C-alpha positions in Angstrom: 44.4 -99.1 142.8 44.3 -97.1 139.8 47.5 -94.8 138.7 46.7 -91.8 140.2 46.2 -93.5 143.6 49.5 -95.1 143.1 51.3 -92.2 141.9 49.6 -90.0 144.8 50.7 -92.9 147.6 54.4 -92.6 146.0 54.8 -88.9 145.7 56.6 -88.4 148.9 59.0 -91.6 148.7 59.3 -91.0 144.8 62.9 -89.1 145.0 64.2 -91.8 147.1 63.2 -94.4 144.7 65.4 -92.9 141.9 68.7 -92.1 141.8 68.2 -88.9 140.3 71.5 -87.5 139.8 72.5 -90.8 138.3 70.0 -90.9 136.7 70.2 -87.5 134.7 73.7 -87.3 134.0 72.8 -90.8 132.0 70.4 -89.0 130.2 70.1 -85.4 130.1 73.5 -85.0 127.3 71.8 -87.4 124.9 68.1 -85.6 125.3 70.5 -82.4 124.4 72.3 -83.7 121.3 68.8 -85.2 120.5 67.3 -80.9 120.9 70.4 -79.5 118.9 70.5 -82.0 116.1 66.4 -81.9 114.9 65.9 -78.3 116.0 68.9 -77.1 114.3 68.3 -73.6 113.4 65.7 -72.3 115.3 66.0 -69.7 117.1 66.4 -69.4 120.8 66.1 -71.9 123.6 63.4 -75.2 122.8 60.1 -74.8 125.3 59.4 -77.7 126.0 56.6 -80.1 127.8 57.4 -82.4 130.3 54.3 -84.9 130.4 54.0 -86.9 133.3 57.0 -85.2 134.6 56.1 -87.1 138.2 57.9 -85.5 141.2 59.7 -82.6 138.0 63.1 -83.7 138.4 63.5 -83.7 134.3 61.9 -80.3 134.4 63.5 -78.6 136.9 67.1 -79.7 135.2 66.0 -78.6 131.7 65.4 -75.1 133.3 68.4 -75.2 134.9 69.9 -75.8 131.2 68.3 -72.5 130.3 65.1 -74.0 128.7 61.3 -73.0 129.3 59.5 -75.7 130.3 56.7 -77.1 132.0 55.4 -79.9 133.3 52.8 -81.7 134.0 51.3 -85.2 135.2 47.9 -86.8 136.6 48.7 -87.0 140.5 47.7 -83.4 142.0 50.7 -85.3 144.8 53.0 -85.2 141.9 52.7 -81.8 141.2 52.8 -80.6 144.7 56.3 -82.4 144.7 57.3 -80.9 141.9 56.1 -77.2 142.6 58.1 -78.0 145.8 60.9 -79.1 144.4 61.8 -76.0 142.1 60.9 -73.9 144.5 64.0 -75.4 146.7 66.2 -74.8 143.7 65.3 -71.7 143.0 63.9 -72.1 139.4 61.0 -71.0 137.7 59.4 -73.7 136.4 55.3 -73.8 135.5 54.1 -77.2 136.5 49.7 -78.2 136.0 47.6 -81.5 137.2 46.8 -82.3 133.5 46.7 -86.1 132.3 48.0 -87.6 129.2 45.6 -87.2 126.3 44.7 -83.8 128.0 47.6 -81.2 126.8 45.9 -79.5 124.7 43.8 -77.9 127.2 46.9 -75.8 128.4 46.3 -73.7 125.3 50.4 -74.1 124.7 52.7 -75.2 122.2 56.1 -76.4 121.7 59.2 -78.0 120.2 59.8 -80.8 122.3 57.1 -83.0 123.8 58.4 -85.6 126.2 56.7 -88.8 128.2 59.6 -90.6 130.0 59.6 -93.2 132.2 57.2 -95.8 130.6 54.4 -93.0 131.7 52.7 -94.4 127.8 52.0 -97.8 128.9 49.8 -96.5 131.6 46.6 -95.9 128.9 44.4 -98.6 129.0 43.5 -99.4 125.2 45.5 -98.6 122.3 42.4 -95.4 121.3 44.1 -94.2 124.7 47.3 -93.9 123.1 46.7 -93.5 120.0 44.3 -90.1 121.6 47.8 -89.3 123.8 49.9 -89.5 120.5 47.6 -87.0 118.6 46.9 -84.8 121.7 50.9 -84.5 121.5 50.8 -83.9 118.3 48.8 -81.3 118.7 50.6 -79.1 120.8 54.0 -79.3 118.9 54.7 -77.0 116.4 55.6 -77.8 113.2 59.0 -79.7 113.3 59.1 -80.2 116.6 60.5 -83.3 118.2 58.6 -86.0 120.7 60.5 -88.4 122.2 59.0 -91.1 124.2 61.0 -93.6 126.9 59.0 -96.6 127.8 60.4 -100.5 129.1 61.0 -102.7 126.2 57.7 -105.3 126.2 58.7 -106.4 123.1 61.0 -108.5 125.2 59.5 -108.0 128.7 56.3 -109.9 127.2 57.7 -112.6 125.3 60.4 -114.3 128.4 57.3 -113.2 130.7 60.7 -111.1 132.6 58.9 -110.3 135.6 61.5 -108.8 138.3 63.3 -105.3 138.4 65.8 -104.4 140.5 65.7 -103.6 143.9 66.0 -99.6 144.6 67.5 -98.6 147.7 67.7 -95.3 149.7 69.4 -94.6 153.1 69.8 -91.4 154.9 71.3 -90.8 158.8 68.1 -91.9 160.3 66.1 -93.8 157.8 66.7 -96.7 155.3 64.2 -97.4 152.4 63.8 -100.5 149.9 62.0 -100.7 146.1 60.7 -103.9 145.1 59.0 -104.3 142.0 58.0 -107.0 140.0 55.0 -107.3 137.2 52.1 -110.1 137.0 51.2 -110.7 133.7 47.3 -111.6 132.4 46.2 -112.0 129.2 46.1 -108.5 127.6 47.7 -106.7 130.3 50.0 -106.6 133.3 49.7 -105.9 136.5 52.9 -103.3 138.0 53.5 -103.8 141.6 56.1 -101.5 144.1 56.5 -102.7 147.2 58.3 -100.4 149.6 60.2 -101.3 153.1 61.2 -98.7 155.2 63.4 -99.4 158.6 61.6 -97.6 161.5 62.5 -98.2 165.3 60.5 -101.6 165.5 62.0 -102.9 162.7 60.6 -102.6 158.6 57.1 -101.6 158.0 55.8 -102.1 154.3 53.6 -100.4 152.0 52.1 -102.1 148.6 51.2 -100.4 145.6 49.8 -101.8 142.5 48.3 -100.4 139.0 47.3 -101.9 135.6 49.7 -101.7 132.5 48.8 -102.0 128.8 52.4 -103.5 127.1 53.0 -101.1 124.0 55.4 -103.2 121.6 57.1 -101.6 119.2 55.7 -101.9 115.4 52.5 -101.1 117.4 53.9 -97.2 118.9 55.5 -97.0 115.2 52.3 -97.6 113.5 50.5 -95.4 116.7 52.7 -92.5 116.2 52.7 -92.8 111.7 49.0 -92.2 112.4 49.1 -89.3 114.7 51.3 -87.7 111.9 54.7 -88.1 113.9 57.3 -89.4 111.0 60.7 -89.4 110.9 60.8 -92.2 113.4 64.0 -93.3 115.9 64.0 -96.4 117.8 66.7 -96.6 120.8 67.9 -98.9 123.1 68.7 -96.7 125.3 70.8 -92.7 125.9 73.6 -94.2 124.4 72.4 -93.7 120.9 72.3 -97.0 119.9 69.7 -98.9 117.6 66.9 -100.5 119.5 66.3 -103.8 119.4 63.1 -105.6 120.6 65.1 -109.2 122.1 67.9 -107.2 123.7 67.1 -103.7 124.4 65.8 -102.6 127.9 64.0 -99.6 127.0 62.7 -98.5 123.5 63.3 -94.6 123.1 61.0 -93.1 120.9 61.7 -90.1 118.6 59.7 -89.0 116.2 58.9 -85.3 114.1 55.6 -83.4 113.4 56.1 -82.8 110.1 
């Protein structure tokens, strides 16, 4: 299954899979501190591109805080859900069906580019990753900021850390369980997700999978520098602590366009 097919299939349940209230409360203060630090002295609210935006929850939350945001994703089903979410929230956010490496086609420039949720490792080669980073740089204003959020594959790959914590969601009518795990190959891995939904007849299940290419910290730093993005800082998470390849759960990279 391709990454587009997987996320088209997940679109209807994705907002059940993610605890958005908790996630946004944890992440957005950190993001906004970075914006204020990195973009100090600029007039007006930063214009933000949320690349691989999924169901648009980050874009909507940032728009509610006064930012001008455009969300883009390769999955048309995710973008359809994002537009419905924005309409329900009463927030004017623009969304486009546009994949990584294609942001220049939007014919717009931004102060901040976000690529969150371990999206960049869905690209299948180092060349594709460099092309996506170059594409981000091309749509950024001079002095603009790129913020990436990936799994820490230095740790995951070395430890063969296969399983991620289960997620659950329940409303008055139904219950969902989401189970995620990796299969490791020579240079890539398969990301598997099992969705279980309780029905009147018992549990129904769906299984989706897509290939990922791990991106390691040193390789990411070299790729960022190679497309003209510097002044890099790597964090382990939204607490702002330094990245530790052996221990961190995530790798959050912040880089600036010169």
